[in-house]
C-alpha positions in Angstrom: -11.5 9.8 10.5 -15.2 10.1 11.5 -15.2 13.9 11.4 -14.2 16.1 8.4 -10.6 17.0 9.1 -9.0 19.5 6.8 -6.5 18.4 4.2 -3.0 17.5 5.6 -4.2 18.0 9.2 -3.2 14.3 9.9 -2.9 11.0 8.2 -3.9 7.4 8.8 -1.4 4.6 8.2 -2.4 0.9 7.7 0.4 -1.7 7.6 -0.3 -5.3 6.6 2.1 -8.0 7.7 2.4 -11.7 7.0 2.5 -14.1 9.9 5.0 -16.9 9.2 6.7 -19.8 10.9 9.8 -18.6 12.8 12.0 -21.2 11.2 10.6 -22.2 7.8 9.0 -18.9 7.0 5.9 -20.7 5.7 2.7 -18.7 6.2 0.9 -19.5 9.4 -2.9 -18.9 9.5 -3.0 -17.8 13.2 -4.2 -14.2 13.1 -7.4 -15.1 14.8 -5.6 -16.9 17.6 -3.3 -13.9 18.1 -6.3 -11.5 18.4 -8.0 -14.1 20.7 -5.1 -14.0 23.1 -5.6 -10.3 23.5 -9.4 -10.0 23.6 -10.3 -13.4 25.1 -12.6 -14.0 22.2 -12.6 -14.1 18.4 -12.7 -10.5 17.3 -11.8 -8.6 14.1 -10.0 -5.7 15.9 -8.3 -5.0 19.1 -7.4 -1.5 20.2 -4.1 -1.1 22.0 -3.8 2.6 23.1 -3.4 4.7 20.0 -3.0 1.7 17.7 -5.3 -1.0 16.5 -4.6 -4.6 15.4 -7.1 -6.0 13.0 -7.9 -8.9 10.7 -7.9 -9.0 7.0 -9.2 -11.4 4.3 -6.8 -14.2 5.1 -5.7 -15.8 8.4 -2.0 -15.3 7.8 -2.3 -11.5 7.7 -2.4 -8.9 10.4 -3.0 -5.2 10.0 -1.6 -2.6 12.3 -2.9 1.0 12.2 -3.3 4.2 14.1 -6.8 4.6 15.6 -6.9 8.4 14.9 -5.2 10.6 12.4 -1.6 11.6 13.3 0.2 14.7 12.2 3.5 13.8 13.9 4.8 10.8 11.9 8.0 10.6 14.0 6.1 9.6 17.1 3.8 7.3 15.1 6.9 5.5 13.7 8.2 4.9 17.2 4.8 3.6 18.4 4.4 1.3 15.5 8.0 -0.1 16.0 7.3 -0.8 19.6 4.0 -2.5 18.8 5.7 -4.7 16.1 8.2 -5.9 18.7 5.3 -6.6 21.1 3.5 -8.6 18.5 6.6 -10.6 17.7 7.0 -11.5 21.4 3.5 -12.9 21.5 4.0 -14.7 18.2 7.2 -16.3 19.4 5.1 -18.4 21.8 3.2 -19.6 18.8 6.3 -20.4 16.8 5.7 -17.5 14.5 6.9 -14.0 13.6 5.9 -11.1 11.4 7.4 -10.9 7.8 7.6 -7.6 5.9 7.5 -6.9 2.1 4.5 -6.9 -0.2 4.5 -10.6 -1.1 5.5 -13.9 0.4 8.4 -15.3 -1.8 7.3 -18.9 -2.0 3.7 -19.1 -0.8 1.3 -21.2 -3.0 -2.0 -19.3 -2.5 -4.0 -22.0 -4.3 -3.1 -24.5 -1.6 -2.3 -22.4 1.4 -5.0 -19.8 1.6 -7.4 -19.8 4.6 -10.0 -17.1 4.7 -11.0 -15.3 7.9 -13.9 -17.4 9.4 -15.2 -15.2 12.2 -16.9 -11.8 12.3 -17.5 -10.4 8.8 -16.8 -13.8 7.3 -19.7 -13.4 4.9 -17.9 -10.5 3.3 -14.8 -12.6 2.6 -16.9 -15.5 1.4 -18.7 -13.2 -1.0 -15.4 -11.9 -2.4 -14.1 -15.5 -2.8 -17.3 -16.6 -4.5 -17.3 -13.7 -7.0 -13.6 -13.1 -7.6 -11.8 -16.2 -6.5 -9.4 -15.1 -3.7 -7.0 -18.1 -3.7 -4.4 -16.3 -5.9 -1.7 -13.7 -5.5 -3.9 -10.7 -6.2 -5.9 -11.5 -3.1 -4.2 -13.9 -0.7 -0.6 -12.9 -1.1 -0.3 -9.1 -1.1 0.6 -6.7 1.7 0.4 -2.9 1.3 0.8 0.2 3.3 -2.4 2.2 2.9 -2.1 5.9 3.4 -5.2 7.9 4.3 -5.3 11.6 3.7 -8.3 13.6 5.0 -10.4 16.2 3.2 -13.3 18.5 4.2 -15.8 19.2 1.6 -15.9 19.1 -2.2 -13.3 21.7 -2.9 -10.6 19.9 -0.8 -11.7 16.5 -2.2 -11.3 17.7 -5.8 -7.9 19.1 -5.2 -6.7 16.2 -3.2 -8.1 13.6 -5.7 -6.4 15.4 -8.6 -3.0 15.5 -6.8 -3.1 11.9 -5.6 -4.2 10.8 -9.1 -1.1 12.4 -10.6 1.3 10.8 -8.1 -0.1 7.3 -8.1 1.7 6.1 -11.3 5.2 6.7 -9.8 4.7 5.4 -6.3 5.9 1.9 -7.2 9.1 3.5 -8.4 9.8 4.4 -4.7 8.1 1.6 -2.9 8.3 -1.6 -5.0 9.2 -4.6 -2.8 7.6 -7.6 -4.5 9.9 -9.1 -7.2 9.6 -12.7 -6.2 6.6 -15.1 -6.3 6.4 -18.9 -5.9 10.1 -19.3 -5.5 11.3 -17.4 -8.6 11.6 -14.0 -10.2 8.2 -12.7 -11.2 9.5 -10.5 -14.0 8.1 -7.4 -12.2 9.7 -5.3 -9.5 6.2 -4.7 -8.1 4.4 -8.1 -8.7 1.9 -7.2 -6.0 0.6 -4.4 -8.1 0.8 -6.4 -11.3 -1.4 -9.0 -9.6 -3.6 -6.3 -8.2 -4.3 -4.7 -11.6 -6.5 -7.6 -12.6 -7.7 -9.1 -9.4 -11.2 -7.6 -9.7 -11.6 -7.5 -13.5 -14.5 -9.9 -13.5 -16.4 -6.7 -12.6 -14.4 -4.1 -14.5 -16.3 -1.1 -13.0 -14.9 -1.9 -9.6 -11.3 -1.3 -10.6 -11.0 0.4 -14.0 -7.4 0.8 -14.9 -6.4 1.3 -11.3 -5.7 5.0 -11.9 -9.0 6.7 -10.9 -10.9 8.8 -13.3 -11.0 12.6 -12.7 -13.8 13.6 -10.2 -14.6 17.0 -8.8 -17.2 16.3 -6.1 -18.7 13.6 -4.0 -22.0 13.7 -5.9 -20.1 13.3 -9.2 -18.0 10.4 -7.9 -21.0 8.6 -6.5 -22.9 9.0 -9.8 -20.1 8.2 -12.2 -18.1 5.6 -10.2 -20.0 4.1 -7.3 -23.4 3.8 -8.8 -22.3 1.9 -12.0 -20.2 -0.3 -9.8 -23.1 -1.3 -7.6 -25.4 -1.9 -10.7 -22.8 -4.2 -12.3 -22.6 -6.2 -9.1 -26.3 -6.7 -8.7 -26.5 -10.1 -10.5 -23.4 -11.4 -8.6 -24.2 -10.0 -5.2 -28.0 -10.0 -5.0 -28.0 -9.5 -1.2 -25.7 -6.5 -1.4 -23.1 -7.9 0.9 -20.4 -6.0 -0.9 -22.5 -2.9 -1.5 -20.0 -0.5 0.1 -17.6 2.1 -1.1 -14.6 -0.2 -0.1 -15.6 -2.5 -3.0 -14.0 0.1 -5.2 -10.5 -1.3 -5.9 -8.9 1.7 -7.7 -5.4 2.7 -6.6 -6.9 5.5 -4.5 -10.4 5.5 -3.3 -12.5 8.1 -1.5 -13.7 6.9 1.8 -16.6 9.3 2.3 -17.6 7.4 5.4 -14.5 8.8 7.1 -13.7 11.8 4.8 -10.4 10.5 3.6 -8.7 9.4 0.4 -7.1 6.0 0.8 -4.0 5.3 -1.3 -3.5 1.6 -2.0 -0.5 1.3 -4.4 2.4 1.4 -1.8 4.2 -1.9 -1.2 5.2 -2.8 2.3 8.8 -2.1 3.2 11.3 -3.9 5.4 10.9 -1.6 8.5 8.7 1.1 9.9 11.2 3.8 9.2 11.1 3.0 5.5 7.3 2.8 5.4 6.9 6.1 7.2 9.6 7.8 5.0 7.7 6.8 1.9 4.4 8.0 3.5 6.1 11.3 4.3 7.5 11.7 0.8 4.2 10.8 -0.8 2.3 13.2 1.5 4.7 16.1 0.7 4.5 15.4 -3.0 0.7 15.3 -2.9 0.7 18.6 -1.0 2.9 20.3 -3.5 0.5 19.2 -6.3 -2.5 20.1 -4.2 -1.2 23.7 -3.7 -0.6 23.9 -7.5 3.1 24.3 -7.2 3.8 22.9 -10.6 0.5 23.3 -12.5 -3.0 24.6 -11.9 -5.8 22.2 -10.9 -7.6 22.3 -14.2 -4.5 21.0 -16.0 -3.9 18.3 -13.4 -7.5 17.1 -13.9 -7.3 17.2 -17.7 -4.6 14.6 -18.2 -6.0 11.3 -19.5 -6.5 8.3 -17.2 -5.0 5.9 -19.8 -1.8 8.0 -20.1 -1.4 7.8 -16.3 -2.2 4.0 -16.3 0.6 3.5 -18.9 3.1 5.2 -16.6 1.9 3.0 -13.7 2.4 -0.2 -15.7 5.9 0.8 -16.6 6.8 1.6 -13.0 5.2 -1.7 -11.8 7.6 -3.5 -14.2 10.8 -1.5 -13.8 10.3 0.5 -10.6 12.9 3.3 -10.2 14.4 2.5 -13.6 11.1 3.0 -15.5 11.5 5.5 -18.3 8.9 8.2 -18.3 8.6 9.8 -21.8 5.3 11.6 -21.4 6.3 15.2 -21.6 2.9 16.5 -20.5 3.0 14.4 -17.3 6.5 15.5 -16.5 5.5 19.2 -17.0 2.6 18.7 -14.6 5.1 17.3 -12.0 7.5 20.2 -12.5 10.3 18.2 -14.1 12.5 20.2 -16.4 13.0 17.7 -19.2 11.0 15.7 -21.7 11.9 12.3 -20.4 13.6 10.7 -17.4 13.9 7.6 -15.3 11.4 7.5 -12.4 14.1 7.7 -9.8 15.2 11.1 -11.3 11.6 12.3 -11.0 11.6 11.3 -7.3 14.9 13.0 -6.7 13.3 16.1 -8.2 10.2 15.8 -6.1 12.0 15.1 -2.8 14.6 17.9 -3.2 12.3 20.6 -4.6 9.1 20.2 -2.5 8.6 22.0 0.7 8.6 20.1 3.9 5.3 20.6 5.8 5.6 18.6 9.0 7.1 20.2 12.1 9.2 17.2 13.3 12.8 16.7 12.3 13.3 15.1 8.9 16.6 13.3 9.4 15.0 9.9 9.8 13.0 10.2 6.6 16.0 11.6 4.6 18.2 8.7 5.7 15.7 6.1 4.5 14.9 8.0 1.3 18.6 8.4 0.6 19.0 4.6 0.8 16.1 4.0 -1.5 17.3 6.5 -4.1 21.0 5.5 -3.9 20.7 1.8 -3.4 17.4 1.1 -5.1 13.9 0.1 -4.2 13.6 -2.8 -1.8 12.7 -4.9 -4.7 16.1 -4.2 -6.4 18.0 -4.7 -3.1 16.3 -8.1 -2.7 17.2 -9.2 -6.2 20.7 -8.0 -5.8 21.0 -10.1 -2.6 19.5 -13.1 -4.4 21.8 -13.1 -7.4 20.8 -16.1 -9.5 20.2 -18.3 -6.5 16.5 -19.0 -5.9 16.9 -22.1 -3.8 14.5 -22.3 -0.9 17.3 -22.1 1.7 18.5 -18.9 0.0 15.1 -17.4 0.0 14.7 -18.3 3.7 18.0 -16.7 4.5 17.2 -13.4 2.8 13.6 -13.1 4.0 14.7 -14.2 7.4 17.1 -11.2 7.4 14.1 -9.0 6.3 12.2 -10.3 9.3 15.1 -9.2 11.4 15.1 -5.8 9.8 11.4 -5.4 10.8 12.0 -6.5 14.3 15.1 -4.3 14.8 13.8 -1.3 12.8 16.6 -1.1 10.2 16.9 -0.8 6.5 17.9 -3.8 4.3 21.2 -3.4 2.5 21.9 -7.1 1.8 22.9 -10.0 4.0 25.0 -9.1 7.0 
């Protein structure tokens, strides 16, 4: 998004996938070799038509994204699904495949992490030196990042306020990380629980994940970015990480591309589910942006700590999280003083307007499964029962790999 697109004139989707052994599902650090096969050299990104493949912090991770903002999510979903199948065909020759979900279920990041060693390696070495990246909050987390454009301060202020309100309940729709190191983590969204503290060595870089209210680029740079850069000076004297992407809040403005990047959405089992959640989130943000339920000033006035408390509850309990903040529910247009998060999502999905021109059947089917059968995290735990043996984990996550390849939702073992 190099030019200033107007709000809701398109979106950018970034999908992060683990590369694992086809048979054992152990993580395989071969992303550089995969990109090398396409480019003929070690590169950090390869463009394939309208899509890009790119590297991330660790060698077992591959990111797939659209090169330019898309308004038609239906066609983007089809393109992404086709590219996933193409990647899997290439990985098959390497004894590997892509695995979905937000966390690997039995990876030991302390022993298995291998950082990207090629272009931009100094950035990853700096992150590792300062924060220690061989842990779940860094080396074992896969998200879908949703980028929404804005043009100018007025659109930024409205979009930032709307996204800030929606962030706390996104895990209630998207949680997919209940298992870590071979057992139940105690959280439906353990990726986000790990993420909450992964940069706390420098508190100004992450805050409480929920971003503080901001009304303009100048205000954001003065109140958020400048203090962050100052706090980093003693740890990063050469300024390797002196960029706006050091900001690890749950939604960060990327002024370099005029977009707000949402980071709290867990990866799902298939492209259809990812794009359905992206569509629902975009619609909900737009309803808030257009002040459907409450005026901008009231949206901006709610406390950051109050929103962070709702987020923590949804990280733990996902769709069953109880929201008892009456002011928050009023701002979201919910006609009661308390509810479970899934009830709030039913309200949002059924009451908001649908803004995209393409048919919504695909999104409604995926969202119906999530609302009726639970988040992917709950569906995984239901399939697990009380059996966390390695072969059971391999069977269930192997089925999830099949869901990704075939483009279908996970409803348990077939």
